[in-house]
C-alpha positions in Angstrom: 86.1 -132.5 76.4 86.4 -135.8 74.9 84.6 -137.4 72.1 83.4 -140.8 71.9 83.0 -142.9 68.7 79.1 -143.2 67.9 79.6 -146.6 66.4 80.8 -147.9 70.0 77.7 -146.3 71.7 75.0 -149.1 70.7 77.5 -151.7 71.8 78.3 -150.2 75.0 74.4 -150.3 76.0 74.2 -153.8 74.7 77.1 -154.7 76.9 75.6 -152.9 80.2 72.1 -154.6 79.3 73.6 -157.7 79.2 74.7 -156.8 82.7 71.8 -155.9 84.1 70.2 -158.9 82.8 73.1 -161.3 84.5 72.6 -159.0 87.5 68.8 -160.1 88.0 69.2 -163.7 87.4 72.3 -163.9 89.5 70.4 -162.3 92.2 67.4 -165.1 91.9 70.1 -167.6 91.3 71.3 -166.7 94.8 67.8 -167.1 96.4 67.6 -170.7 94.5 71.0 -171.9 95.9 69.9 -170.6 99.2 66.8 -172.7 99.5 68.1 -175.7 97.4 66.5 -175.1 94.6 63.0 -174.4 96.2 62.2 -170.9 97.2 59.4 -170.4 99.9 56.5 -168.5 98.6 57.1 -165.4 100.9 60.4 -164.8 99.6 60.1 -163.8 96.2 58.0 -160.5 96.6 60.7 -159.3 98.8 63.5 -160.5 96.6 62.0 -158.4 93.8 62.0 -155.5 95.9 65.7 -156.0 97.1 66.6 -156.3 93.4 65.3 -153.1 92.4 67.8 -151.7 95.3 70.6 -153.7 93.7 69.9 -152.3 90.4 70.0 -148.9 91.5 73.4 -149.5 93.1 75.5 -151.6 90.6 74.1 -149.7 87.6 76.1 -146.5 88.3 79.1 -148.6 89.6 79.1 -150.2 86.3 80.2 -147.1 84.6 82.3 -145.4 87.3 84.8 -148.2 86.9 84.7 -148.0 83.3 83.6 -151.9 82.6 82.5 -150.4 78.7 85.8 -148.7 77.8 87.1 -152.0 76.7 86.1 -154.5 74.4 84.7 -157.9 74.6 86.9 -159.1 71.6 90.1 -158.2 73.6 89.1 -159.0 77.0 91.8 -159.4 79.3 92.6 -159.8 83.5 92.7 -155.8 83.8 88.8 -156.4 82.6 88.5 -158.9 85.1 90.1 -156.7 88.0 87.1 -154.0 86.8 84.5 -156.5 87.2 85.5 -157.6 90.6 86.3 -154.0 92.1 82.7 -153.0 91.0 80.5 -156.1 92.0 82.5 -156.2 95.1 81.8 -152.4 96.1 78.3 -152.4 94.8 77.7 -155.7 96.5 78.9 -154.2 100.3 76.8 -151.3 99.4 73.6 -153.3 98.7 74.5 -155.3 102.2 74.5 -151.7 103.9 71.2 -150.5 102.5 69.4 -153.8 102.9 70.2 -153.3 106.7 69.7 -149.7 107.1 66.3 -150.1 105.3 65.2 -153.0 107.3 64.2 -154.9 104.0 62.7 -158.0 104.9 63.3 -161.9 103.9 66.7 -161.0 102.5 69.1 -163.9 103.6 72.4 -163.1 104.4 73.6 -165.9 102.3 72.1 -164.3 99.5 74.2 -160.9 100.0 77.4 -163.5 99.8 76.5 -165.4 96.8 75.0 -163.0 94.4 78.3 -161.2 94.0 80.3 -164.3 93.6 77.8 -165.6 90.9 77.6 -162.2 89.4 81.7 -162.0 88.6 81.6 -165.5 87.4 78.7 -164.7 84.8 79.9 -160.9 83.9 83.7 -162.4 83.6 82.5 -165.6 82.1 80.8 -164.0 79.1 83.1 -161.9 78.2 85.9 -164.2 78.0 83.5 -166.8 76.4 82.9 -164.1 73.5 86.6 -163.8 73.1 87.6 -167.5 72.5 84.6 -168.1 70.2 85.7 -164.8 68.1 89.4 -166.0 68.5 88.2 -169.5 67.2 86.1 -168.2 64.5 89.2 -166.3 63.3 92.0 -168.2 63.7 90.6 -171.8 63.3 91.6 -174.8 65.5 94.6 -172.9 67.0 94.4 -172.0 70.6 95.1 -168.3 71.4 96.4 -167.4 74.3 98.9 -164.4 73.6 99.2 -161.8 71.7 98.0 -162.6 67.9 100.7 -162.3 65.5 101.2 -163.0 61.6 104.3 -164.6 60.4 106.0 -163.6 57.4 107.7 -166.4 55.7 107.0 -170.4 55.0 110.3 -171.9 55.2 112.3 -173.8 57.5 112.8 -170.7 59.7 108.8 -170.4 60.0 108.4 -173.6 60.6 110.7 -174.1 63.3 109.5 -170.6 64.9 105.9 -172.0 64.8 106.9 -175.1 66.7 109.0 -173.2 69.3 106.0 -170.8 69.8 103.1 -173.1 70.0 103.0 -173.0 73.8 104.1 -169.4 74.3 101.9 -167.4 76.6 103.0 -164.2 74.9 102.3 -165.1 71.2 99.7 -166.6 69.3 100.3 -167.4 65.5 97.1 -166.5 63.7 98.4 -167.2 60.2 101.3 -167.1 57.8 102.3 -165.2 54.8 104.5 -166.1 51.9 106.9 -164.8 49.4 105.7 -168.2 47.3 102.6 -168.1 45.8 102.7 -171.9 45.3 102.5 -172.7 49.1 99.5 -170.4 49.6 96.4 -172.6 51.2 99.0 -175.0 52.8 99.6 -175.6 56.5 102.4 -175.5 58.9 101.6 -177.4 62.3 98.0 -175.8 62.6 99.0 -172.4 61.1 97.5 -171.8 57.8 99.4 -169.8 55.0 96.9 -167.1 54.3 98.5 -165.2 51.0 101.3 -163.1 50.0 103.4 -160.8 52.0 102.2 -158.1 50.0 98.3 -158.8 51.0 99.8 -158.4 54.8 97.8 -155.1 55.4 94.8 -156.7 54.6 95.0 -160.0 56.8 96.1 -157.5 59.4 93.1 -155.7 59.3 90.8 -158.6 59.2 92.5 -160.6 62.1 93.1 -157.4 63.9 96.3 -158.2 64.1 99.0 -155.5 65.6 102.1 -157.4 65.1 104.2 -159.4 62.6 107.4 -161.2 63.0 109.5 -161.7 59.8 110.8 -165.3 59.8 112.8 -165.1 56.6 116.8 -165.5 57.5 117.7 -167.7 54.7 115.8 -165.1 51.9 117.8 -162.6 50.0 118.4 -159.3 51.5 116.0 -157.5 49.2 113.4 -159.7 50.0 114.0 -159.6 53.7 114.0 -155.7 53.2 110.6 -155.8 51.2 108.6 -158.3 53.7 109.7 -155.7 56.4 108.9 -152.2 54.9 105.6 -154.1 54.0 105.0 -154.5 57.6 106.4 -151.2 59.0 103.9 -149.5 56.2 101.0 -151.4 57.6 101.5 -149.9 60.8 102.3 -153.0 62.7 104.9 -153.8 65.3 107.6 -155.8 63.5 109.8 -158.2 64.8 112.3 -160.5 63.5 114.3 -164.0 63.8 118.0 -163.8 64.5 120.3 -164.3 61.7 120.9 -167.2 60.0 124.8 -167.5 61.0 123.7 -166.7 64.7 121.4 -169.4 64.7 123.9 -172.1 63.0 126.7 -171.2 65.2 124.3 -172.0 68.3 124.6 -168.5 69.6 120.6 -168.0 69.9 117.4 -169.9 69.2 114.9 -169.1 66.9 112.5 -168.2 69.4 114.6 -165.2 70.5 112.8 -162.9 68.2 113.8 -159.3 68.4 112.6 -155.9 67.6 113.4 -155.0 63.5 116.1 -152.3 63.6 116.9 -149.9 60.8 120.0 -152.1 59.9 117.3 -154.7 58.8 115.6 -152.3 56.4 118.7 -151.3 54.5 118.8 -155.1 53.5 122.4 -155.5 52.9 123.9 -158.9 51.6 126.6 -160.1 53.7 130.1 -159.3 53.1 132.1 -162.4 51.7 135.4 -161.8 52.9 139.1 -163.7 51.4 139.7 -164.9 55.0 142.8 -166.9 53.7 144.3 -163.9 51.8 143.6 -161.5 54.9 145.3 -164.1 57.2 148.1 -164.0 55.5 148.2 -160.0 54.5 147.5 -159.3 58.1 148.6 -162.1 60.5 151.4 -161.7 62.8 152.2 -158.2 61.3 151.9 -154.6 63.0 148.9 -152.9 62.1 148.5 -149.1 62.9 145.0 -147.6 62.3 144.5 -143.7 62.9 141.1 -142.4 64.3 141.0 -145.7 65.8 138.4 -144.3 68.1 135.8 -143.3 65.6 133.2 -145.4 64.3 135.0 -146.4 61.0 138.4 -146.9 62.9 137.0 -148.6 65.6 135.5 -151.1 63.6 138.2 -151.5 61.4 140.5 -152.2 64.7 137.9 -155.0 65.7 137.8 -156.9 62.0 141.6 -156.6 62.1 142.1 -158.3 65.6 140.0 -161.5 64.1 143.2 -162.0 61.7 145.7 -162.4 64.5 148.0 -159.5 63.9 151.3 -159.5 65.9 150.2 -156.1 67.3 147.7 -153.2 66.9 148.9 -149.7 67.1 145.9 -147.3 67.7 146.3 -143.6 67.2 143.7 -141.2 68.1 143.5 -137.5 69.2 140.3 -138.4 71.3 141.8 -139.6 74.7 138.2 -140.8 75.7 137.7 -142.6 72.3 141.2 -144.4 72.8 140.1 -145.6 76.6 137.1 -146.8 75.3 138.4 -148.9 72.3 141.4 -150.1 75.0 139.0 -151.3 77.5 136.8 -153.1 75.3 140.1 -155.0 73.7 140.9 -155.9 77.6 137.5 -157.7 77.6 137.4 -159.2 74.1 140.8 -159.7 73.0 142.9 -160.1 76.3 145.9 -161.9 74.4 146.3 -159.4 71.7 149.2 -156.9 72.1 147.7 -153.6 71.6 149.2 -149.8 71.9 147.0 -147.2 72.6 148.5 -143.8 71.4 147.1 -140.2 71.8 148.4 -138.1 68.9 147.7 -135.6 65.9 148.4 -137.1 62.3 149.3 -133.9 61.5 152.5 -133.8 64.0 155.2 -135.1 61.7 157.4 -135.5 64.5 154.8 -137.4 66.5 154.3 -139.9 63.8 158.1 -140.0 63.2 158.6 -141.3 66.9 155.6 -143.8 66.5 156.6 -145.4 63.4 160.3 -145.8 64.8 158.9 -147.4 68.0 156.6 -149.9 66.5 157.8 -150.4 62.9 153.9 -151.0 61.4 153.8 -153.0 58.1 150.2 -152.0 57.3 148.4 -148.6 58.0 144.5 -147.7 57.8 144.1 -143.9 58.1 140.6 -143.5 59.1 141.3 -140.0 61.0 139.4 -137.3 59.2 137.4 -134.0 59.8 133.9 -135.2 58.0 131.2 -133.1 59.5 130.1 -130.9 56.4 128.4 -128.0 57.3 130.9 -127.9 60.2 134.1 -127.9 58.0 132.4 -125.2 55.5 133.1 -121.8 57.1 135.7 -120.9 60.0 136.7 -124.4 60.4 137.7 -124.8 56.9 141.4 -124.2 57.3 141.2 -126.8 60.2 139.6 -129.3 57.5 142.5 -128.8 55.0 145.2 -129.2 57.8 143.5 -132.4 59.1 142.3 -133.9 56.0 145.1 -133.0 53.6 148.0 -132.0 55.3 147.6 -134.7 57.9 147.3 -137.7 55.4 150.4 -136.3 53.5 152.4 -136.4 56.9 151.3 -139.8 57.5 152.0 -140.8 53.8 155.4 -139.6 54.0 156.5 -141.2 57.1 154.9 -144.5 56.1 157.4 -144.4 52.6 160.4 -143.6 54.9 160.0 -146.6 57.6 159.0 -148.7 54.7 155.5 -149.5 55.3 154.0 -152.4 52.7 150.7 -150.4 52.4 148.6 -147.7 53.2 144.9 -147.5 52.8 143.3 -144.4 52.8 139.4 -144.0 54.0 137.5 -141.6 51.4 134.5 -140.5 50.6 131.7 -140.1 48.1 131.5 -136.6 48.7 135.0 -136.4 47.3 133.6 -136.8 43.7 132.9 -133.5 42.3 132.7 -131.8 45.3 130.5 -128.9 46.5 131.9 -128.7 49.9 135.1 -128.4 51.8 134.9 -131.4 53.4 134.6 -133.2 50.2 137.3 -131.2 48.2 139.9 -131.8 51.1 139.1 -135.6 51.1 139.5 -135.4 47.0 142.9 -133.3 47.4 144.2 -136.1 49.8 143.4 -139.0 47.1 145.6 -137.0 44.7 148.3 -136.4 47.5 148.5 -140.0 47.5 148.3 -140.8 43.9 151.4 -138.2 43.5 153.5 -139.9 46.0 153.0 -143.6 44.4 156.4 -144.8 43.6 158.4 -147.9 44.4 158.0 -149.0 47.9 154.7 -148.2 49.8 151.9 -148.9 48.1 148.9 -146.6 48.3 145.3 -147.7 48.2 141.9 -145.6 48.5 138.5 -146.7 49.7 135.9 -144.7 48.8 132.5 -145.1 50.2 129.1 -143.2 51.0 127.7 -142.7 54.6 127.3 -145.8 57.1 124.4 -146.4 59.4 125.1 -145.1 63.3 128.5 -143.0 62.4 129.6 -140.5 64.6 128.1 -137.2 63.4 125.6 -139.1 60.9 122.0 -138.3 60.7 121.0 -141.7 62.4 121.4 -140.7 66.3 120.2 -137.4 65.3 117.0 -138.6 64.2 116.7 -141.1 67.2 117.6 -138.0 69.6 114.8 -136.0 67.9 112.2 -138.9 67.9 112.9 -139.2 71.6 112.4 -135.7 72.4 108.8 -135.9 70.8 109.9 -134.4 67.3 110.2 -133.0 64.9 112.2 -134.6 62.8 114.4 -132.2 60.6 115.2 -133.4 57.2 116.8 -130.8 54.9 115.2 -131.5 51.6 112.5 -133.9 50.9 114.2 -135.1 47.6 117.8 -135.6 49.1 119.1 -138.9 49.1 122.5 -140.9 50.2 124.1 -144.1 50.0 124.1 -146.2 53.1 126.0 -149.2 54.2 126.2 -150.8 57.8 129.5 -150.2 59.7 130.7 -153.8 59.8 130.4 -154.3 55.7 132.4 -150.8 55.3 135.2 -152.0 57.4 135.1 -155.4 55.8 135.3 -154.1 52.5 138.1 -151.7 53.2 140.0 -154.6 54.6 139.2 -156.5 51.1 140.3 -153.6 49.1 143.3 -153.1 51.0 144.5 -156.8 50.2 143.4 -156.7 46.5 145.0 -153.3 46.0 148.6 -153.1 44.2 149.0 -149.4 44.8 147.5 -146.1 43.2 143.4 -147.4 43.0 140.8 -145.9 44.0 138.4 -148.5 45.2 134.6 -147.7 45.1 132.4 -149.9 47.3 129.1 -151.2 45.8 126.7 -149.1 47.7 123.3 -150.2 46.8 120.4 -148.2 45.7 120.5 -144.7 47.1 118.0 -144.1 50.1 115.8 -140.9 50.2 116.5 -139.4 53.7 113.0 -138.4 54.3 111.8 -142.3 53.8 114.4 -142.8 56.3 113.0 -140.5 58.8 109.5 -142.0 58.4 110.7 -145.4 58.7 112.4 -144.8 61.9 109.3 -142.8 63.1 107.4 -146.0 62.4 110.0 -148.3 64.0 109.9 -146.2 67.2 106.2 -146.9 67.5 104.9 -143.5 66.4 103.0 -142.3 63.4 103.7 -139.1 61.4 100.8 -137.3 63.0 102.3 -138.0 66.3 106.2 -136.9 65.4 106.3 -134.8 62.2 108.9 -134.3 59.5 110.2 -130.9 59.1 111.9 -129.8 56.3 114.8 -127.2 57.0 116.2 -126.6 53.5 119.9 -127.5 52.3 122.9 -126.4 54.1 125.8 -124.9 53.0 127.9 -127.4 50.5 125.2 -129.9 50.8 123.9 -131.4 47.5 120.8 -133.3 47.0 122.6 -136.4 45.8 126.2 -138.1 45.9 128.2 -139.7 43.3 130.7 -142.2 44.0 133.1 -141.3 40.3 134.1 -138.1 39.2 133.2 -137.4 35.3 137.0 -138.3 34.2 136.8 -141.8 36.1 135.3 -145.2 34.8 135.4 -148.6 36.9 136.6 -152.0 36.0 135.3 -154.8 37.9 137.1 -156.7 40.3 136.9 -160.4 41.8 134.9 -159.3 44.6 131.1 -158.7 43.8 131.1 -155.6 46.0 134.2 -153.5 44.8 135.0 -152.0 41.6 138.2 -150.3 40.8 138.3 -146.6 39.3 141.2 -145.8 37.0 141.7 -142.0 37.6 143.6 -139.6 35.8 147.3 -139.2 35.7 149.3 -138.5 38.9 150.0 -135.0 39.6 153.3 -133.7 39.0 156.1 -132.0 40.7 154.8 -128.6 40.1 151.5 -129.6 41.5 153.2 -131.0 44.6 155.0 -128.3 45.4 152.2 -125.6 44.9 150.6 -127.8 47.1 153.4 -128.1 50.1 153.8 -124.1 49.7 150.2 -123.9 50.5 150.0 -125.9 53.4 152.7 -124.2 54.9 151.5 -121.1 54.3 149.4 -119.1 57.0 145.7 -119.5 57.0 144.0 -117.7 54.1 141.9 -114.7 55.5 138.2 -115.6 54.8 137.1 -118.8 54.2 135.7 -117.8 50.3 139.7 -117.2 50.0 140.3 -120.4 50.9 137.7 -122.1 48.7 139.2 -120.5 45.8 142.6 -121.5 46.4 141.0 -125.0 47.0 139.6 -125.0 43.9 142.7 -124.3 42.2 143.9 -127.6 43.2 141.0 -129.5 42.9 139.3 -128.4 39.5 136.1 -130.2 39.8 135.3 -128.7 43.1 132.4 -126.0 42.7 132.4 -124.0 46.2 129.6 -122.4 47.4 131.0 -118.9 48.2 129.6 -116.7 51.4 127.8 -113.6 50.5 
């Protein structure tokens, strides 16, 4: 059983009564036209009897074709199509009935004229009502497309209104601004109705379902706020291209697109020392491990812009390397690139690669990063890959005179509660202990990146595509997030600035509650939380409610770059610690995960293991 909103019933019967009145007027109008505005006296009685027959046939046909499901305020071509079908079929039945019943004095021309007049009357009334409502709501603006509110009142908004003035798809019905002093003004006939925070009120009042955020020159915080207000108001949110793309002539401002999660993150663009990076990386052989991963592949793309002599890409995944190789053949056909399949734990393999290519700079992005997967029976593999692999790479880099090696670390290395974080913290200490004259080791530590392999974003997207539920471990769990290109750019900048032994901490902005992230993704996908619910599953093994970027014994100092701080860590481990580590790494795997965690804690005192029962 389906229910009908009781508020719509009177409107439906008013519309039905209108159509019956139109039917009668058009019936007599057809006679009037047939007899050149002077109907003979013999015809009105028969016309009345025939009208009763037409009413009995037309009335049920109108309901059958759903003429009263739609709202006149939003009359469309689909409504006109229903009217034509209903009137046409009813007119056919009326003609058949007239001849079968042999009703006298019903001219054939009337049977043809009547449906034509009726379609014009019924359709015209609906569209006239919509035009009147549009004009009363939207003022002088001609509304031909979908009504939309523009968020912004600057140059970009002004250009957008000009370019969309004749668009058949969009009709700008008003603007909302971040500058209260502009309220009440107009741009090309579009009135600035209020401030951005009033969007829910105006969207409801004007029956608007779409908003365009036209604020490319505003700060990331202002853009994010505008998008969040629109998303939370339940609107379909679009945005204009970035200011950089428009200035470069790549796109026009009228090429609006759907708002993506990256827009809601609200990160300011990174300012790079291009000259310094060109001097450091230009005409050098640069080696990147984990080059097929999300961070590694973006690092490779960023490095390619600084014209290295050769890029050496190492990854254990053949398919991942194949993908990045094909991309570079298309995007950087003149760049010398070597794609090498191999394992960073294999010292002999690394020795052959370094002997052949003689890299000057190394970026180490290869790691096992999935916290729950590395917590149990895979914990020894996390140690071997993240610690032993980093140590092998660093020692080979020293032997071959590499200028600088940059380790990609994680916020989970801070006061770790899981094996993955503890192994990354141990890798940081390994490089700190190896820091002597020669190769300079630099560590860069940051949080999660949007869309990285194994991250929560692709998982949420898959769950939403399946219709939910979206699984979140805890309602209060928070994480730091940044964009993959931003993280890669800051890694390059930190590598340029590092002199050896530093741990650089990226400015991650404000932490984001994962439950809020899930809600934003559900709304951006066009659903409500009633349609796709969020399910809280509980913290997984080794997982914390929040991540930190510094250990208790560390403090940070500012750097010349606003998004980078440098942590001054404790003293480098002594020779005895290094020997203990070597013995452990070369020993057989511990018998149990608990035994491994306790041994790992001896080498990383700040590690708080979660032992299995």
